[in-house]
Structures are given as C-alpha cells and as structure tokens.
C-alpha positions as CSV (number, residue, x, y, z in Angstrom):
1,M,268.9,202.3,52.7
2,A,266.8,200.3,50.4
3,I,265.9,201.3,46.9
4,L,262.2,200.8,46.2
5,S,260.9,200.1,43.0
6,D,257.6,199.2,41.5
7,Q,257.1,195.6,40.2
8,Y,254.7,194.6,37.3
9,L,252.8,191.7,36.7
10,L,251.5,191.0,33.1
11,F,248.4,189.1,32.2
12,H,246.1,188.6,29.2
13,E,242.4,189.4,29.4
14,N,241.8,185.6,28.7
15,D,243.5,184.8,32.0
16,L,240.7,186.7,33.7
17,L,237.9,185.2,31.7
18,L,239.2,181.7,32.2
19,D,240.1,181.7,35.9
20,A,240.0,185.1,37.7
21,S,240.8,183.5,41.0
22,A,243.9,181.9,39.7
23,V,245.0,185.5,38.5
24,A,244.2,186.8,42.0
25,A,246.1,183.8,43.6
26,A,249.4,184.9,41.4
27,I,249.2,188.4,42.7
28,L,248.7,187.4,46.2
29,S,251.6,184.8,45.9
30,R,254.0,187.6,44.5
31,C,252.9,190.0,47.3
32,R,253.4,187.6,50.0
33,Q,257.1,187.1,49.0
34,K,257.9,190.6,50.1
35,P,256.2,192.2,53.2
36,G,254.5,195.5,52.2
37,L,254.4,194.8,48.5
38,L,250.7,195.7,47.4
39,P,248.9,196.2,44.3
40,A,248.6,199.9,43.7
41,A,246.8,199.9,40.2
42,V,245.8,197.8,37.2
43,C,246.0,199.2,33.9
44,Q,244.8,197.9,30.6
45,A,246.1,198.3,27.0
46,Q,243.8,196.6,24.5
47,D,243.7,192.8,25.6
48,E,246.8,193.0,27.9
49,L,246.8,193.9,31.6
50,V,249.4,195.1,33.9
51,V,249.0,195.1,37.8
52,I,251.5,197.3,39.3
53,L,252.9,196.5,42.7
54,T,254.4,199.0,45.2
55,Q,255.8,199.0,48.6
56,R,253.6,200.4,51.3
57,D,255.6,199.8,54.6
58,G,253.5,199.0,57.6
59,L,250.8,197.0,55.6
60,E,250.4,193.7,54.6
61,I,247.9,192.0,52.0
62,E,244.9,190.1,53.7
63,D,243.0,189.3,50.6
64,L,242.7,190.2,46.9
65,R,239.8,189.3,44.6
66,W,238.4,190.1,41.2
67,Q,234.7,191.1,41.2
68,E,233.1,190.2,38.0
69,Q,230.2,192.2,36.7
70,E,228.4,192.3,33.5
71,Q,227.0,195.5,32.2
72,L,228.7,197.7,34.7
73,N,227.3,201.2,34.9
74,M,228.1,204.0,37.5
75,T,225.2,203.1,39.6
76,T,226.2,199.5,39.9
77,L,230.0,200.3,40.5
78,L,229.2,202.8,43.2
79,D,227.0,200.0,45.0
80,I,229.7,197.5,44.7
81,L,232.4,199.8,46.0
82,H,229.9,200.9,49.0
83,V,229.5,197.2,50.0
84,R,233.2,196.3,49.6
85,W,234.2,199.5,51.5
86,Q,231.9,198.3,54.3
87,A,233.7,194.8,54.2
88,A,237.2,196.9,54.4
89,Y,238.0,196.3,50.7
90,E,239.6,199.1,48.7
91,P,239.4,199.4,44.8
92,V,242.7,199.0,42.8
93,G,241.3,199.4,39.3
94,S,239.2,197.9,36.8
95,V,239.4,195.9,33.4
96,N,236.6,196.0,30.8
97,I,236.6,192.9,28.4
98,N,234.5,192.7,25.2
99,H,234.2,189.1,23.9
100,E,231.8,187.2,21.5
101,S,229.3,186.9,24.2
102,G,229.3,190.4,25.5
103,S,231.0,192.6,27.8
104,V,232.1,192.1,31.2
105,S,234.1,194.1,33.9
106,F,236.4,192.9,36.7
107,L,237.0,195.0,39.5
108,L,240.3,194.4,41.5
109,L,239.6,194.7,45.4
110,L,242.2,194.7,48.0
111,K,241.8,194.1,51.6
112,T,244.9,195.1,53.6
113,R,245.9,194.9,57.5
114,T,248.6,196.6,59.5
115,A,251.6,194.5,59.5
116,T,252.0,192.4,62.6
117,T,255.9,192.0,62.4
118,S,258.6,194.5,61.5
119,H,261.0,193.5,58.7
120,A,264.3,195.1,58.2
C-alpha cells in the first residue's frame, strides 16, 4: 500500500506578476509527473504562495490557468466562477497582490478529466 502525502510548490507573488503562465506551466509539469496529483489549494502568506498538491486517484489534470482580475469584488468573482464552471473548470484558490500600480487578484482554476489508464 502506497503512502500518500501532499506536496508543496512555493512561489513568490512577483512570479505571478511577471509571468502567470510560467507558474501554471511549473504546476502542470509537476502534476503530470505523477498520475492523479492535482492542485488542491493555494495559500498566501504576505508575498509568498504555496500551491498544495494532493493525490486524487481516478483523475488527471487537463488544464490549469491563472485568471488575472483587477479590482475583484464578489459580483465579479461569482461571474468568473460561473463562466469557468460552464467550461468545466473548478476554483482552487485565489491570491491578492498589492503593488505600486494597484491591486490585482489571481484565481487558480483547474480542469480535470477521468484518468484514461490505470496506474499501479
């Protein structure tokens, strides 16, 4: 019996500001190394971020993206979540960054699919 444990990927908020797609690609790359490993949450402590990866057997990652949104409020958030839900994305978490030119939020959105092969 395999012992499952969470994995943690650490990033700085500047990584998102400079190239959110590269951060998504790094997360995707790690998840694709082990079938069933998926982002479960993103947590923020000041200017540091941790993406928590956990095992979800029977699923595999199809897509992962950061949705950037300035001036995020509840109405906008719910609208984004509704549109992404229709496209089969689920929210993992959000990050809020305050910088010299204002505030920006990033939503981490995950799209999964049923695993096509079984892995021992």
